[in-house]
Steps between C-alpha positions, in 0.01 A plus 500: 500500500486152349254281311554147625264331254419593139485331159692730267494253211120524482321755283442793535800522736734353238394766248535797735793415725710807426226743606395284794853462637571872458185581700602250769847653531363855514300400809808362675478144371799276561437130428246291309472121517346368180358148496501225241213255548530257208792357305361673192551849650841447662705641213274801458526568875880480496524712184283785625694514827826516306362772269378716788821469701702583189280796406525659844861389558432347841338189639142601561332171407563174684369174353311208651410193294257230605197296402168649608278231653216558251724434199445124520123539483523753218726276292370150572133520607381305193719199580405209725660468843784270393585729209485806727756346736730392219484835319545694823810306601656567160406867537672519840810338354506771232464762774796363693711500183406864436568588863845339493583687180391843628580481870775760478241752376250440781432687822212274610282202414140566412222550447429158647276348765152352528163613366182346638274765348535474124490122501129505588396748230487277189278206592779246536426153633605422855765264362657778292482746789692253717752446219562872452526552877760224513714640217478853646650365823776313316582814306512715813717246680748514210509880511558499876782247469664710228464810717667325793780347292581829325427741787238688298182658640152394391212703363195299609146490368247340738140565404216346699136429446311760704481401866764228472861485618620162372701654216711721730526221759635255243735761350643564846533127564701458178719800587583355840561143382675564168666828590580394857431857608807615303307655214391864487262701287159661482138390481397734222155663490400320819121480532481185712387425852632765739535224761784349293691828502702425819628175349623685191665765717656235726695344212628843398305551178375833374144588403439676169235774485370656182213713372237273659543713815369799298180322390167535684484120505846464655417529871620146574841582354509830689443294817795279403712812447406634843611171656830474309815637667666763284816284493307247290328736255589520131316690228413381152269569209453156339487708181353504246225374731349689795528871415439727798150624578575850368604350166195275486274801557665714233321383187688752283848381593699321231714341771234269640715208613710419805853642474785566739443875539173415679697366796519860624121513539494154659756609760304818573183301568692238700655772719156640578381151596809446719470854647857592417688717253537390139871578518561269795297217350667533160846497659421189704348321201811576293716352776275193503540459123878523525507250788294244311595559136820704522 
């Protein structure tokens, strides 16, 4: 059992990692890929991975570092377009310096990608929306080039506006052009257009499924799961976000956040959806993780 996408440096995960990792291991857990999403959390991400691996005397936690596409908007939304571009380019230079320094400690690059959902939530002008879209693409292109040059897999975020598919289409276009079909990785928490699924599969990328498949509102993602070959399935929590439905319903639970032990429930639900045994699906997903991130 693996968790291919989590944010261990975020609270409350960072405060409870010993208990959470013990629970994960008791359920047969093997590997966890924790993600850095901003230069400011890179050192915390690396440190918690080192602490966990030292505490349990084996490499349980792999590390991915990258710039989440919404970081530019979060950091620079008050600036004008010229200032946004200038600040973003400096930010990406700092990222590359951090990447070069820590590359020997990395299993993957991410979380990176494109986000065409959040950019429309804060009343930005059309000019600023275009500017942020442009810098997101430049950032993703840099991450893909680094992945190709260093033979590292990618953990990709591609979030659409409802009913659209331009975000996934443009992410795939960048992967093909910049990665020249030599990159590998996973589209994490994929909720996009099911019609784009064959293109993702064709370039050999995995699809990450999490607790959304346990939610009453998650039928579109359950449809994506049904259509995904088991050779392309990975499981994740995106913790501390997205706790499973059973956790969300338990108002008395003190553990009310997404954590790696919940992968067991996600796999159980996924196996029911795929009409197969949990054991077979878990085994295949572990092989997929090792193929992509091992």
